[in-house]
ZADO-669910 format. One record per residue (C-alpha): residue number from 1; residue in one letter; x, y, z. Coordinates in nm, 4 decimals. Layout:
+------+------+----------+----------+----------+
| resi | resn |       c1 |       c2 |       c3 |
+------+------+----------+----------+----------+
|  NUM |    A |        X |        Y |        Z |
...
+------+------+----------+----------+----------+
//
This chain:
+------+------+----------+----------+----------+
| resi | resn |       c1 |       c2 |       c3 |
+------+------+----------+----------+----------+
|    1 |    M |   2.1809 |  -4.6131 |   2.9546 |
|    2 |    T |   2.3865 |  -4.2957 |   2.9950 |
|    3 |    S |   2.4720 |  -4.1299 |   2.6645 |
|    4 |    R |   2.8392 |  -4.0739 |   2.5915 |
|    5 |    I |   2.7572 |  -3.8112 |   2.3230 |
|    6 |    S |   2.8591 |  -3.4660 |   2.4415 |
|    7 |    E |   2.8183 |  -3.2705 |   2.1160 |
|    8 |    N |   2.5163 |  -3.0531 |   2.0497 |
|    9 |    L |   2.3496 |  -3.2282 |   1.7544 |
|   10 |    D |   2.0254 |  -3.0320 |   1.7656 |
|   11 |    T |   2.0864 |  -2.8880 |   1.4212 |
|   12 |    L |   1.8795 |  -2.6372 |   1.2258 |
|   13 |    P |   1.7690 |  -2.9025 |   0.9712 |
|   14 |    N |   1.6394 |  -3.1233 |   1.2557 |
|   15 |    Y |   1.4717 |  -2.8218 |   1.4149 |
|   16 |    L |   1.2961 |  -2.7304 |   1.0897 |
|   17 |    R |   1.1696 |  -3.0867 |   1.0451 |
|   18 |    T |   1.0039 |  -3.0846 |   1.3879 |
|   19 |    A |   0.9191 |  -2.7148 |   1.4386 |
|   20 |    K |   0.5614 |  -2.5949 |   1.4594 |
|   21 |    L |   0.5260 |  -2.4101 |   1.1314 |
|   22 |    P |   0.2489 |  -2.1590 |   1.0603 |
|   23 |    D |  -0.0641 |  -2.3225 |   0.9166 |
|   24 |    G |  -0.0222 |  -2.4141 |   0.5521 |
|   25 |    E |   0.3519 |  -2.3384 |   0.5432 |
|   26 |    S |   0.4894 |  -2.6902 |   0.4997 |
|   27 |    N |   0.7631 |  -2.5711 |   0.2611 |
|   28 |    L |   0.8819 |  -2.2846 |   0.4790 |
|   29 |    G |   1.1608 |  -2.4921 |   0.6326 |
|   30 |    E |   1.3200 |  -2.5427 |   0.2916 |
|   31 |    V |   1.3315 |  -2.1666 |   0.2389 |
|   32 |    I |   1.5011 |  -2.1150 |   0.5774 |
|   33 |    S |   1.7492 |  -2.3891 |   0.4852 |
|   34 |    A |   1.8365 |  -2.2044 |   0.1630 |
|   35 |    I |   1.8979 |  -1.8844 |   0.3624 |
|   36 |    A |   2.1117 |  -2.0800 |   0.6113 |
|   37 |    L |   2.3274 |  -2.2213 |   0.3309 |
|   38 |    A |   2.3873 |  -1.8753 |   0.1859 |
|   39 |    T |   2.4757 |  -1.7274 |   0.5252 |
|   40 |    K |   2.7229 |  -2.0077 |   0.5963 |
|   41 |    A |   2.8965 |  -1.9153 |   0.2715 |
|   42 |    I |   2.8865 |  -1.5449 |   0.3671 |
|   43 |    A |   3.0327 |  -1.6289 |   0.7093 |
|   44 |    R |   3.3256 |  -1.7985 |   0.5402 |
|   45 |    K |   3.3858 |  -1.4890 |   0.3255 |
|   46 |    V |   3.3675 |  -1.2604 |   0.6306 |
|   47 |    R |   3.6168 |  -1.4785 |   0.8184 |
|   48 |    R |   3.8631 |  -1.4457 |   0.5292 |
|   49 |    A |   3.8085 |  -1.0747 |   0.4714 |
|   50 |    R |   4.1659 |  -0.9791 |   0.5609 |
|   51 |    I |   4.3169 |  -1.2895 |   0.4030 |
|   52 |    N |   4.1549 |  -1.2379 |   0.0639 |
|   53 |    D |   4.2182 |  -0.8715 |  -0.0132 |
|   54 |    D |   3.9898 |  -0.8835 |  -0.3157 |
|   55 |    I |   3.6828 |  -0.8824 |  -0.0882 |
|   56 |    I |   3.7814 |  -0.5779 |   0.1199 |
|   57 |    G |   3.6726 |  -0.2246 |   0.0337 |
|   58 |    S |   3.4339 |  -0.0595 |  -0.2097 |
|   59 |    V |   3.3465 |  -0.1701 |  -0.5631 |
|   60 |    G |   3.3352 |   0.1956 |  -0.6707 |
|   61 |    A |   2.9608 |   0.1996 |  -0.7330 |
|   62 |    T |   2.6469 |   0.2911 |  -0.5393 |
|   63 |    N |   2.3271 |   0.0945 |  -0.4827 |
|   64 |    V |   1.9718 |   0.2186 |  -0.5304 |
|   65 |    Q |   1.9954 |   0.3780 |  -0.1833 |
|   66 |    G |   2.2816 |   0.5991 |  -0.3016 |
|   67 |    E |   2.5224 |   0.4173 |  -0.0675 |
|   68 |    D |   2.8696 |   0.2978 |  -0.1594 |
|   69 |    Q |   2.8626 |  -0.0743 |  -0.2316 |
|   70 |    Q |   3.1256 |  -0.2750 |  -0.0497 |
|   71 |    K |   3.2696 |  -0.5785 |  -0.2266 |
|   72 |    L |   3.1206 |  -0.8055 |   0.0381 |
|   73 |    D |   2.7783 |  -0.6416 |  -0.0122 |
|   74 |    V |   2.7796 |  -0.7615 |  -0.3716 |
|   75 |    I |   2.9205 |  -1.1064 |  -0.2888 |
|   76 |    S |   2.6664 |  -1.1597 |  -0.0099 |
|   77 |    N |   2.3818 |  -1.0460 |  -0.2332 |
|   78 |    D |   2.4891 |  -1.2850 |  -0.5097 |
|   79 |    L |   2.5157 |  -1.5783 |  -0.2666 |
|   80 |    L |   2.1664 |  -1.5223 |  -0.1274 |
|   81 |    I |   2.0112 |  -1.4805 |  -0.4709 |
|   82 |    H |   2.1873 |  -1.7957 |  -0.5942 |
|   83 |    C |   2.0723 |  -2.0140 |  -0.3040 |
|   84 |    L |   1.7179 |  -1.8772 |  -0.2967 |
|   85 |    S |   1.6712 |  -1.8950 |  -0.6747 |
|   86 |    A |   1.7626 |  -2.2641 |  -0.6617 |
|   87 |    N |   1.4829 |  -2.3302 |  -0.4113 |
|   88 |    P |   1.1632 |  -2.4321 |  -0.5947 |
|   89 |    N |   0.9405 |  -2.2648 |  -0.3345 |
|   90 |    V |   1.0810 |  -1.9120 |  -0.3772 |
|   91 |    G |   0.8955 |  -1.6929 |  -0.6234 |
|   92 |    V |   1.0135 |  -1.3368 |  -0.5572 |
|   93 |    I |   1.3325 |  -1.1901 |  -0.4078 |
|   94 |    G |   1.3931 |  -0.8347 |  -0.2895 |
|   95 |    S |   1.7283 |  -0.6996 |  -0.1740 |
|   96 |    E |   1.8812 |  -0.3762 |  -0.0533 |
|   97 |    E |   2.1317 |  -0.4131 |  -0.3372 |
|   98 |    E |   1.8755 |  -0.4577 |  -0.6169 |
|   99 |    D |   1.6779 |  -0.1725 |  -0.7714 |
|  100 |    D |   1.3609 |  -0.3802 |  -0.8082 |
|  101 |    V |   1.2234 |  -0.7139 |  -0.6951 |
|  102 |    V |   1.3490 |  -1.0202 |  -0.8827 |
|  103 |    V |   1.0795 |  -1.2623 |  -1.0011 |
|  104 |    V |   1.2365 |  -1.6065 |  -0.9827 |
|  105 |    R |   0.9251 |  -1.8074 |  -1.0692 |
|  106 |    P |   0.5544 |  -1.7188 |  -1.0758 |
|  107 |    T |   0.3056 |  -1.8660 |  -0.8314 |
|  108 |    A |   0.1651 |  -2.0740 |  -1.1170 |
|  109 |    V |   0.4817 |  -2.2879 |  -1.1161 |
|  110 |    G |   0.5367 |  -2.3104 |  -0.7425 |
|  111 |    G |   0.6635 |  -1.9707 |  -0.6290 |
|  112 |    E |   0.5054 |  -1.9660 |  -0.2831 |
|  113 |    Y |   0.7329 |  -1.7258 |  -0.0961 |
|  114 |    C |   0.8808 |  -1.3813 |  -0.1238 |
|  115 |    V |   1.2139 |  -1.3388 |   0.0552 |
|  116 |    L |   1.3444 |  -0.9895 |   0.1326 |
|  117 |    F |   1.6886 |  -0.9248 |   0.2776 |
|  118 |    D |   1.9694 |  -0.6902 |   0.3630 |
|  119 |    P |   2.2576 |  -0.9141 |   0.2556 |
|  120 |    L |   2.5276 |  -0.7538 |   0.4716 |
|  121 |    D |   2.4075 |  -0.4978 |   0.7227 |
|  122 |    G |   2.6871 |  -0.2786 |   0.8593 |
|  123 |    S |   2.9244 |  -0.3800 |   0.5790 |
|  124 |    S |   3.1392 |  -0.0686 |   0.6261 |
|  125 |    N |   3.2454 |  -0.2279 |   0.9569 |
|  126 |    I |   3.4206 |  -0.5129 |   0.7746 |
|  127 |    D |   3.7414 |  -0.3108 |   0.7387 |
|  128 |    V |   3.7664 |  -0.2775 |   1.1189 |
|  129 |    A |   3.6487 |  -0.6311 |   1.2068 |
|  130 |    A |   3.3297 |  -0.5155 |   1.3846 |
|  131 |    G |   3.0070 |  -0.7163 |   1.3830 |
|  132 |    V |   2.8029 |  -0.7329 |   1.0622 |
|  133 |    G |   2.5017 |  -0.9397 |   0.9658 |
|  134 |    T |   2.2310 |  -1.0557 |   0.7288 |
|  135 |    I |   1.8647 |  -0.9664 |   0.7935 |
|  136 |    F |   1.5816 |  -1.1573 |   0.6227 |
|  137 |    S |   1.2028 |  -1.1550 |   0.5967 |
|  138 |    V |   0.9768 |  -1.4237 |   0.4462 |
|  139 |    L |   0.6262 |  -1.3544 |   0.3150 |
|  140 |    R |   0.3709 |  -1.5852 |   0.1562 |
|  141 |    I |   0.2741 |  -1.4732 |  -0.1947 |
|  142 |    A |  -0.0975 |  -1.4448 |  -0.2679 |
|  143 |    D |  -0.2098 |  -1.6265 |  -0.5834 |
|  144 |    G |  -0.1227 |  -1.4213 |  -0.8886 |
|  145 |    A |   0.0573 |  -1.1522 |  -0.6878 |
|  146 |    D |   0.3943 |  -1.1704 |  -0.8608 |
|  147 |    G |   0.6381 |  -0.8791 |  -0.8661 |
|  148 |    D |   0.5918 |  -0.5798 |  -0.6389 |
|  149 |    A |   0.2533 |  -0.7015 |  -0.5160 |
|  150 |    A |   0.4208 |  -1.0084 |  -0.3669 |
|  151 |    A |   0.6581 |  -0.7971 |  -0.1610 |
|  152 |    L |   0.4501 |  -0.4965 |  -0.0582 |
|  153 |    Q |   0.2773 |  -0.6493 |   0.2420 |
|  154 |    P |   0.2759 |  -0.5114 |   0.5971 |
|  155 |    G |   0.5225 |  -0.6653 |   0.8394 |
|  156 |    K |   0.2473 |  -0.8443 |   1.0323 |
|  157 |    A |   0.2057 |  -1.0704 |   0.7252 |
|  158 |    Q |   0.5552 |  -1.2192 |   0.7660 |
|  159 |    V |   0.5611 |  -1.5967 |   0.8157 |
|  160 |    A |   0.9263 |  -1.5960 |   0.9264 |
|  161 |    A |   1.2049 |  -1.3494 |   0.9976 |
|  162 |    G |   1.5530 |  -1.3509 |   1.1362 |
|  163 |    Y |   1.9102 |  -1.2375 |   1.1193 |
|  164 |    V |   2.2564 |  -1.3883 |   1.1153 |
|  165 |    L |   2.5293 |  -1.2093 |   1.3100 |
|  166 |    Y |   2.8876 |  -1.2602 |   1.1952 |
|  167 |    G |   3.0792 |  -1.1764 |   1.5116 |
|  168 |    S |   3.2973 |  -1.3630 |   1.7600 |
|  169 |    S |   3.0685 |  -1.6534 |   1.6694 |
|  170 |    V |   2.8136 |  -1.6863 |   1.3902 |
|  171 |    L |   2.4590 |  -1.6688 |   1.5290 |
|  172 |    M |   2.1187 |  -1.7110 |   1.3678 |
|  173 |    V |   1.8177 |  -1.5680 |   1.5520 |
|  174 |    L |   1.4930 |  -1.6934 |   1.4000 |
|  175 |    T |   1.1183 |  -1.6678 |   1.4443 |
|  176 |    L |   0.8583 |  -1.8750 |   1.2637 |
|  177 |    G |   0.5846 |  -1.6711 |   1.4311 |
|  178 |    N |   0.5867 |  -1.8758 |   1.7509 |
|  179 |    G |   0.8622 |  -1.7333 |   1.9698 |
|  180 |    V |   1.2290 |  -1.6639 |   1.8994 |
|  181 |    D |   1.5092 |  -1.9220 |   1.8997 |
|  182 |    M |   1.8864 |  -1.8833 |   1.8647 |
|  183 |    F |   2.1383 |  -2.1005 |   1.6838 |
|  184 |    V |   2.5191 |  -2.0936 |   1.6652 |
|  185 |    L |   2.7168 |  -2.2150 |   1.3644 |
|  186 |    D |   2.9345 |  -2.5074 |   1.4737 |
|  187 |    P |   3.2366 |  -2.4786 |   1.2416 |
|  188 |    E |   3.3264 |  -2.8459 |   1.2846 |
|  189 |    L |   2.9783 |  -2.9780 |   1.2058 |
|  190 |    G |   2.9194 |  -2.7087 |   0.9453 |
|  191 |    E |   2.5655 |  -2.6664 |   1.0818 |
|  192 |    F |   2.3731 |  -2.4180 |   1.2927 |
|  193 |    V |   2.2878 |  -2.5812 |   1.6269 |
|  194 |    L |   2.0117 |  -2.4735 |   1.8638 |
|  195 |    V |   2.1504 |  -2.3068 |   2.1773 |
|  196 |    Q |   1.8546 |  -2.1158 |   2.3243 |
|  197 |    T |   1.4788 |  -2.1277 |   2.2839 |
|  198 |    R |   1.2031 |  -1.8791 |   2.3617 |
|  199 |    L |   1.4221 |  -1.5698 |   2.3898 |
|  200 |    E |   1.2616 |  -1.2939 |   2.5961 |
|  201 |    V |   1.3767 |  -0.9343 |   2.5941 |
|  202 |    P |   1.3791 |  -0.7887 |   2.9480 |
|  203 |    R |   1.0929 |  -0.5448 |   3.0039 |
|  204 |    E |   1.3246 |  -0.2724 |   3.1362 |
|  205 |    K |   1.6942 |  -0.1937 |   3.1076 |
|  206 |    K |   1.8538 |   0.1481 |   3.1410 |
|  207 |    V |   2.0464 |   0.1286 |   2.8148 |
|  208 |    R |   1.9868 |   0.3293 |   2.4983 |
|  209 |    S |   2.1365 |   0.2513 |   2.1564 |
|  210 |    I |   2.1350 |   0.5558 |   1.9294 |
|  211 |    N |   2.3733 |   0.7559 |   1.7125 |
|  212 |    G |   2.4066 |   1.0645 |   1.9301 |
|  213 |    A |   2.5918 |   1.2523 |   1.6567 |
|  214 |    Y |   2.2498 |   1.3340 |   1.5064 |
|  215 |    R |   2.1041 |   1.4484 |   1.8372 |
|  216 |    F |   2.0229 |   1.8037 |   1.7346 |
|  217 |    D |   1.8745 |   1.6840 |   1.4046 |
|  218 |    F |   1.6121 |   1.4767 |   1.5903 |
|  219 |    A |   1.2649 |   1.6057 |   1.6729 |
|  220 |    Q |   1.2426 |   1.7860 |   2.0058 |
|  221 |    G |   1.0753 |   1.4895 |   2.1757 |
|  222 |    Y |   1.3777 |   1.2675 |   2.1093 |
|  223 |    Q |   1.6112 |   1.5397 |   2.2342 |
|  224 |    D |   1.4011 |   1.5624 |   2.5502 |
|  225 |    Y |   1.4191 |   1.1843 |   2.5896 |
|  226 |    L |   1.7988 |   1.1830 |   2.5592 |
|  227 |    A |   1.8276 |   1.4582 |   2.8182 |
|  228 |    W |   1.5957 |   1.2590 |   3.0465 |
|  229 |    T |   1.8077 |   0.9434 |   3.0165 |
|  230 |    E |   2.1216 |   1.1387 |   3.1037 |
|  231 |    S |   1.9636 |   1.2485 |   3.4307 |
|  232 |    H |   1.8338 |   0.8983 |   3.5102 |
|  233 |    G |   2.1505 |   0.6900 |   3.4934 |
|  234 |    Y |   2.1180 |   0.5330 |   3.1477 |
|  235 |    G |   2.4107 |   0.3676 |   2.9733 |
|  236 |    S |   2.4821 |   0.4203 |   2.6036 |
|  237 |    R |   2.5761 |   0.1422 |   2.3595 |
|  238 |    Y |   2.6060 |   0.1892 |   1.9837 |
|  239 |    I |   2.7969 |  -0.0211 |   1.7295 |
|  240 |    G |   2.6626 |   0.1151 |   1.4003 |
|  241 |    S |   2.5434 |  -0.2223 |   1.2701 |
|  242 |    M |   2.1696 |  -0.2775 |   1.3178 |
|  243 |    V |   2.2151 |  -0.6528 |   1.3566 |
|  244 |    A |   2.4738 |  -0.6129 |   1.6320 |
|  245 |    D |   2.2851 |  -0.3357 |   1.8120 |
|  246 |    V |   1.9474 |  -0.5109 |   1.7999 |
|  247 |    H |   2.1022 |  -0.8449 |   1.9006 |
|  248 |    R |   2.2471 |  -0.6908 |   2.2154 |
|  249 |    T |   1.9157 |  -0.5187 |   2.2878 |
|  250 |    L |   1.7226 |  -0.8434 |   2.2366 |
|  251 |    L |   1.9428 |  -1.0355 |   2.4790 |
|  252 |    K |   2.0277 |  -0.7692 |   2.7359 |
|  253 |    G |   1.7341 |  -0.5289 |   2.7140 |
|  254 |    G |   1.7192 |  -0.1568 |   2.6500 |
|  255 |    V |   1.6011 |   0.0392 |   2.3503 |
|  256 |    F |   1.7366 |   0.0846 |   1.9971 |
|  257 |    L |   1.6448 |   0.4108 |   1.8252 |
|  258 |    Y |   1.6944 |   0.5406 |   1.4735 |
|  259 |    P |   1.4554 |   0.8376 |   1.4482 |
|  260 |    A |   1.3900 |   1.0626 |   1.1521 |
|  261 |    T |   1.6236 |   1.3600 |   1.1131 |
|  262 |    T |   1.5975 |   1.6942 |   0.9365 |
|  263 |    S |   1.7966 |   1.5501 |   0.6447 |
|  264 |    A |   1.6103 |   1.2158 |   0.6462 |
|  265 |    P |   1.2516 |   1.3051 |   0.7443 |
|  266 |    D |   1.1237 |   0.9557 |   0.6610 |
|  267 |    G |   1.3962 |   0.7867 |   0.8638 |
|  268 |    K |   1.6978 |   0.6001 |   0.7319 |
|  269 |    L |   1.6348 |   0.2311 |   0.7990 |
|  270 |    R |   1.4467 |   0.0316 |   0.5364 |
|  271 |    L |   1.1008 |  -0.0891 |   0.6346 |
|  272 |    M |   1.0776 |  -0.4086 |   0.4328 |
|  273 |    Y |   1.4060 |  -0.5871 |   0.5009 |
|  274 |    E |   1.5384 |  -0.4174 |   0.8156 |
|  275 |    A |   1.2613 |  -0.2743 |   1.0343 |
|  276 |    N |   0.9927 |  -0.5372 |   0.9650 |
|  277 |    P |   1.1967 |  -0.8520 |   1.0363 |
|  278 |    M |   1.3602 |  -0.6981 |   1.3430 |
|  279 |    S |   1.0220 |  -0.5793 |   1.4702 |
|  280 |    L |   0.8686 |  -0.9253 |   1.4345 |
|  281 |    L |   1.1592 |  -1.0772 |   1.6272 |
|  282 |    V |   1.1369 |  -0.8193 |   1.9049 |
|  283 |    E |   0.7593 |  -0.8526 |   1.9388 |
|  284 |    Q |   0.7821 |  -1.2323 |   1.9418 |
|  285 |    A |   1.0334 |  -1.1962 |   2.2275 |
|  286 |    G |   0.7899 |  -0.9810 |   2.4259 |
|  287 |    G |   0.9236 |  -0.6380 |   2.3276 |
|  288 |    S |   0.7801 |  -0.3466 |   2.1312 |
|  289 |    A |   0.8634 |  -0.1911 |   1.7942 |
|  290 |    V |   0.7193 |   0.1412 |   1.6787 |
|  291 |    T |   0.7805 |   0.4201 |   1.4303 |
|  292 |    G |   0.7186 |   0.6798 |   1.7005 |
|  293 |    T |   0.3575 |   0.7202 |   1.5922 |
|  294 |    G |   0.2411 |   0.3603 |   1.5500 |
|  295 |    R |   0.3341 |  -0.0078 |   1.5337 |
|  296 |    I |   0.5946 |  -0.0824 |   1.2659 |
|  297 |    L |   0.4322 |  -0.4126 |   1.1668 |
|  298 |    D |   0.1069 |  -0.2316 |   1.0781 |
|  299 |    V |   0.2675 |  -0.0003 |   0.8197 |
|  300 |    Q |   0.1385 |  -0.0631 |   0.4665 |
|  301 |    P |   0.4434 |  -0.0270 |   0.2387 |
|  302 |    G |   0.4309 |   0.1693 |  -0.0827 |
|  303 |    E |   0.7629 |   0.0656 |  -0.2337 |
|  304 |    L |   1.0420 |  -0.1872 |  -0.1814 |
|  305 |    H |   1.3034 |   0.0517 |  -0.0431 |
|  306 |    Q |   1.0695 |   0.2545 |   0.1774 |
|  307 |    R |   1.2329 |   0.4010 |   0.4873 |
|  308 |    T |   1.0964 |   0.4384 |   0.8374 |
|  309 |    P |   1.1910 |   0.5695 |   1.1809 |
|  310 |    V |   1.2550 |   0.2865 |   1.4291 |
|  311 |    V |   1.2200 |   0.2563 |   1.8067 |
|  312 |    L |   1.2351 |  -0.1016 |   1.9369 |
|  313 |    G |   1.3385 |  -0.3102 |   2.2353 |
|  314 |    S |   1.2192 |  -0.3561 |   2.5925 |
|  315 |    A |   0.8479 |  -0.2760 |   2.6158 |
|  316 |    G |   0.8923 |  -0.0551 |   2.9211 |
|  317 |    E |   1.1741 |   0.1417 |   2.7606 |
|  318 |    V |   0.9784 |   0.1980 |   2.4392 |
|  319 |    E |   0.6908 |   0.3313 |   2.6510 |
|  320 |    I |   0.9272 |   0.5855 |   2.8078 |
|  321 |    V |   1.0433 |   0.7023 |   2.4651 |
|  322 |    L |   0.6839 |   0.7446 |   2.3502 |
|  323 |    S |   0.5974 |   0.9418 |   2.6634 |
|  324 |    H |   0.8462 |   1.2072 |   2.5519 |
|  325 |    L |   0.7053 |   1.2215 |   2.1991 |
+------+------+----------+----------+----------+
//
């Protein structure tokens, strides 16, 4: 019998019920569902950002990074903490907007997972309606390792990672450690639906994504690389939101770079909730992600808000960058 159903009903909840989860992670799907609920609420706030003036602009305070907090930064952070705290499997939460990790419940009473996130990456773009997003990382907590010890694990220990892009459509890109899949939020169903499986980043693409304004603050090797690309027909794409820039790189190929500078010798991007989840996604899609001296996912973190240089994207393009370093 020919089906008369034309809608995509392959929803995220159905996907999580049937997905191949990492060994021993039977409750991981519930954690992803809690993140999905929070990001659907954030998406609604982003869509109304010019309608509700009280969510546009700065709150007049700075976060632990010394950055101006946007109103939507705070709202997004509160939504994620609310949804994750209500999940009985979440033990520890870490956020760009919080000074320290938040212990929701100890492992002794069911806190299996640590969830780290940048609640609204690129939030300064809200005022000009450019793409912004949420980045998240999920780690299993070792028995008795509450607090900082739960969070301070290398990126290769992640059991899941992903991001949600709030753009012309709302996309979730997710890995459970077995490839990368993409979902789109169907506003009529109110659910993320699966639109593409097994994403693969092209091995080569002559596109670089970097803030060239800092060019002469980069190490000489990066300056040499930029000069090389200019003589070899490379295009340049840069939005200023890591989620948007990495998403384009993941789908289209190329390389995303945020090196250290003279004023930020450790790099600017945060290891735990920006570089690590993006690196896991890129590697699971067949790409590479390095600091410039080694694999990002091998870095042993020393503190929650640790920064790192980032070079990630098409494996062949990352190799070219490294050849200049």
